[in-house]
C-alpha positions in Angstrom: -11.4 -5.6 7.1 -13.1 -5.1 4.3 -10.9 -4.2 1.0 -12.2 -0.7 0.8 -10.9 0.2 4.7 -7.7 -1.3 3.6 -7.1 0.6 0.6 -8.4 4.1 2.5 -5.6 3.0 5.5 -3.1 2.4 2.9 -3.8 5.6 0.8 -3.5 7.2 3.9 0.1 6.0 4.6 0.9 7.0 1.2 0.1 10.4 1.4 2.4 10.9 4.0 5.2 9.2 2.6 4.7 11.1 -0.4 5.9 14.7 0.8 9.5 13.0 1.4 11.6 14.3 -1.5 13.2 11.0 -2.3 10.8 9.1 -4.1 12.4 5.4 -3.7 12.6 6.0 0.1 9.1 6.9 0.1 8.4 4.0 -2.1 10.2 1.8 0.5 8.6 3.9 3.5 5.1 2.9 2.4 5.8 -0.9 2.0 7.8 -0.9 5.0 5.4 0.3 7.0 2.6 -1.9 6.0 4.9 -4.9 6.5 6.1 -4.1 9.9 2.4 -2.8 10.8 -0.4 -4.7 9.2 -1.2 -8.3 10.2 -0.5 -10.8 7.5 -4.2 -11.2 6.5 -4.6 -7.7 6.4 -1.3 -7.4 3.9 -3.3 -10.3 1.9 -6.3 -8.5 1.4 -4.5 -5.7 0.3 -2.5 -7.7 -2.2 -5.5 -9.2 -3.4 -7.3 -6.1 -3.8 -4.2 -5.1 -6.0 -4.6 -8.0 -7.9 -8.6 -6.9 -8.8 -8.8 -4.3 -11.6 -12.1 -2.6 -10.2 -10.2 -2.3 -6.6 -6.6 -1.7 -7.6 -7.9 1.7 -9.4 -8.8 3.2 -6.2 -5.4 2.4 -4.9 -3.2 5.7 -5.1 -0.7 5.5 -8.2 2.3 5.9 -5.4 1.0 3.2 -2.9 0.2 0.5 -6.0 3.7 1.1 -6.8 5.4 0.1 -3.5 2.8 -2.7 -3.2 4.0 -3.8 -6.7 7.8 -2.8 -6.1 8.2 -4.3 -2.7 7.7 -7.6 -0.8 5.5 -7.1 1.9 5.8 -11.2 3.4 
């Protein structure tokens, strides 16, 4: 799967959790959803995109924060 599609999917997950009133719970929910339901290969590709400044800017800020703060392994 290409990085653009993974970023789009992660951003959609972020949109869902963004509505939660408790920010910490939302950040945990984003990371937990990706950890539970995405294959390790997909998670690795998303983390590689996060490390690439050109691709990282397309990741929604809340999703970016969730990925940086929570372990996806």
